[in-house]
N, C-alpha and C positions, 0 to 999 in steps of 0.2 A: 483570657483575651488570646487572640488567635494570631499566634509566632509563625505558624507555616507560613514558608516564603515560596515555596515552589509544590505544586500538584500536579501528579504524575496519572495521566489519566490512558489504562489498557481495557479498550473492550475486548471480550473472549466468546467464544464460540467453540465446545468438545476439542479444547487442548491439554488438556488433563496431561495426557504424556509428558509434552512440552515444559508445560508449567511447573511440572515437577525438576527441571533445570534454571528456570528464569525467575521462580520465587524466591528463592536465599538469596540471591545476587540483588532482589528487589531490595529485601531488607535490612541487606548489610553494604550499604552503601557510605563511602567515607563523605559526610558533611560539616564539614567544618566552621563552627558557626551559625547556622540557621538550622532550621526540621523541614523535614518533606514530608509527602503524605502520596500513600500509592492507592489509586481508586481502580476497582476492576471493576466493572460492569459488564454483567455476564449477558448475552442474548438469546439464553432460554436453553443454555448446555442442556442436553440429554446424557454428558457422560458424567463420569466423579470431579468433574472442576469446582463444582461447589464446596463438595466435603473438601477438596483439598484445600481448597481457598481458604475455606473455614478453619482447618487446623492452625493454619498460618496465622487467620487474623487472630484468633484465642491467645498465641504466645506472641504476637505483634501488634497487639489492635493500637499502639500508640503513632504506627504507620501504616499498617493496611485498615483498607475500607470496604464491604462489599454491596453489591447493588445489583438485584437479578431485574431482570425485564423481559417480556414474551419475546419471544425470537421475532427479530423483525424483517431478516434477512441481507442490511447493510450495517455494518459498523457505525455509519451514519447516525444513529438514533444513540444507542449507548457513551459514543463520544457526548454527545449534547448532553445525555444525563450527567457525564461526568463534569463537564466544565458548570451546569446549575449547579454539582454539591462541592466541587470544588474551593479549599479554603484559600489556598495559595495566589500570588500577584502575580504569578506564571505558571502558565500551562504548558506541561511536558507530555506529548501524546505518543506512545508506546506499541509497537505490537506486542500482541499476545506469543510468540514466536521468535521473540528480541531474547539473548540473554545480556545484558546492559554492563558493562566494564565497571571496576568500583567504584569510577569517579566522573561516571556518565552524567547525572544527577546534579554533581559538584560543576562538573564544566559549565553547565546551562545553567547554572544560579550565578558564577562568575562572568558570564557571558552578559547575560543582563544587567546585575549590576554595574558592567563598565559600557553598557547599551541603553540606559535608563528611558529611552523615550519609546511611548505607548506601541509605535508602529513598529521598532525594529524586533524582527523575529529571528531563530537560528535554524539551521539542517543542523543534525547532526551525523553522522558517519555508521554507515553498517558495514560488516565484513561477513563473509562466507564462511567456516572455520574449515580448517586443512582434511579435518574427517569426513567431511558435506563433499568437496569438493567433486571425489567419485561418484558421487552421485548422477545419473546423468539428468535428472531433474534439477539439480542445481544448475542448470541453462537458466532455470526460468527467478532464481533465487538473486541476481545481482542487480543492483541498481548502478546507472553509469554515473558513479560519483566523479570519475576521472574529469568529468565533462564538467561536472558541478563546479569542481576546483579552477578548471580553465577559463569560467566566464567572471566576468568582470562584474558581472551585475545578473544574481539570479532572477527568471521569472514565476509565475506561479505553475508553471508546469514541473518547479521543482517543489511544491509543498509535497514532500512525502511524507504521511503522518506515520511513518514507523519510528519516527527519531524525529520530532520537530517540535519546536517549543515558541511560546507567544506570549502576549501578558493579556491575562481573561479579559480586563478590562476592553481592550482595544476588539479582542474576538465577540467579546457578548454585545458590542455595539457594533462591530461591521457585517456581524456573522456570525451566523455556526453551522453546523454541518447538513445539507440537503439531505431530507431522509427518505427518498426517492430510491429504491430500491434498484432501481432502470439502472440507475448509476455507477452500482456497486462492480467493479472495485476502482474506480474511477473517480469516486464520489469527494478525493480529497483533493485532487485537481479543481473543480469545479468549486470548492470553498475557495480553494487560492486565489482562484480566478474574482472571487466576491469580495476577496479582502485586499487584493492587490490594485480592485478598482478604489477602496476605501484609503490606499496608500501604504500597506505592509511593504516595508523592507526587508527582504529574506537574506539572513549572510550565511557562508557556509560556515560550519562548526567542526574542521576534520578531529580534533581533539575528544570530541563527544561521541565517543565510540560503543556498540555492542555488537554481539555477534546474533547472525540472522539464521534462526534454524530451519527456515520454511518447508513443511513437509508436504510437497505436492506429489501425487501417486502418478504414474504411470497413467492409469485407469483415464484419470481426472483429466489429461493433458486436451481432448479434443472438445469436452466440457468445458473448461478454462479459455480455451479459445473464445469458444460461441458466447459465453458471457461477455469477457471483451470485448467484442464484434458488434456485441449491443450496447453493451455501455455507454462503446465511442459512438453510437446513434444521438444516445440522450444525452452526453455532453455536447454535441454540436448543437444540439438546440437550445441548451439553455446558454452558452459561449460562444458568441460571435467572433471569433479572433481564428485567423488563419492558422496560429501559430498549434493548434490542437490538428488540422489535418498536416504539417509539416513532421508532426512529434510521430504521429502513427503511419504517416505512408500513404495517406487519403489522396487520392487522384483527384485535385481540381483546379479549374483555372486560375486560382487564387495565386497558386503558386508560380514563382518567377517559372521560364520557358526553360531555359536550360534545367532546373531540376524537377519541372513535371516530367519533360521526357527521359531525364534519368529513372526518375520512378515508374513509367511507362516501361521503358523497358528491362528494368527489373521484374516488372510485374510479368511479361509477356515469360523471360526466362523461366519464373515460377511456375507457368501454366505447362511449361513444356515440363520440367523435373519434376513434378508434382503428379507423379501418374503411379500404377498400380504395382509396374515394375522396378518403378524405381524404387517403393519401399519395400518389395520382396528383397529386392538386392541387398538395401541396405541392413534388412532383418538378419540374414545369410552372414551379413559381415559382423553380425552380433550386434546390431544396435540395442534390442532389448533383455540383452542378456549377460553383456560385459561393462565394466565400466564405463563413465561419460569418456568421449573421446570426439573428435570432430566427425566420427560416422552417426554417432548417440545426435549427436547436435543438430545435424543437419536432416536425420530422421524426426526428431521430433518437433522441431522448427518446422517442418512440413506439416506436420500434422495440425499444429497450434496454427499456423498463417491461416489455412484452409479452413479451417472450422469456424477462425475470426472473420473471414471473408463470409463465410456462413453467415451467422450471426448477425454480420452487419447490412449486408442484406435483404437479411427477414426483418429485423427491425426497422430499416428504413421501407420495406415493401409496408409493413404494418401502419407506419405512421404514413405513409402516401395515401392509402386508402381507409383508413380508421380515422384517422387523427387522434386512437386513443391512448391510452397510457399502455407502455409495453408489456407487458406479460415477463413473469418469471420464465426463465428461460425450461424449456424441459430437459430432458435425457437422449435427447435424440440427436447425436453427438457421433459425427464422422471419424471414426477414428483410423482406418486405411483400408 
């Protein structure tokens, strides 16, 4: 008899270092009166992730499950595998760089007990640990949860799969993740859009918390920007909604005129500020060598934003010229 009430699905790829911190917290959740399971789906890791998870599976086989799949380049496929394997009536999707609070699973469970309607889902909260805030890369770790807290009703743009739960029956019927790697890292928004088309009611659950340990490397900021820009084009091809353009600051006549002019003015300022002289000055001020500061924030934002625009333009040009599926972004990123 299956008495698992909630299935935690975690796609992972080469995160052995971070899994050492998250695994103990995942197998020692405070769950009163119900059972849960944790399903790790390994997207072809080449580090020691499999060995590390395997050790925990042997000691906690009643909770942990492990599945390996060839590398796909996107968490969409491993998440879908997890959904198929799940036994729980509620699916909780968590990223592999999240250390959950002791009651994270229980908070999601209690939410769904109080809201049993199939279409009701919950967005949990993540925070950046204090010891990580001094890292300049923490600029890219924080999600705008304060915005989620202010909104009377969340949209598909808040379907962030680092900490979100949904009924398995609803997701299986309404649609799982698109496995196109060109959508990564925005495949969750595309999935959220389709779920919202089927009536999903996403609510903010701030008491379901976890620490976000995401480890971006400074050398990868440019590549991250290009991949995000390319993913924006792929997302726009699948989501015909002005909300996407508004969220990512894309210039389009679909926006209200005042907002369009404001975006245009910001773009002009960016073009003026983003130049080799500015980058050199910021480096001399310690942007690359000192703890996080407004100086490092501006420096890495300029690198990310410039490469995001490069990736967006390249992907848009490929679609226009050939109509073919976007190629996986290469390593030709512009750092500074």
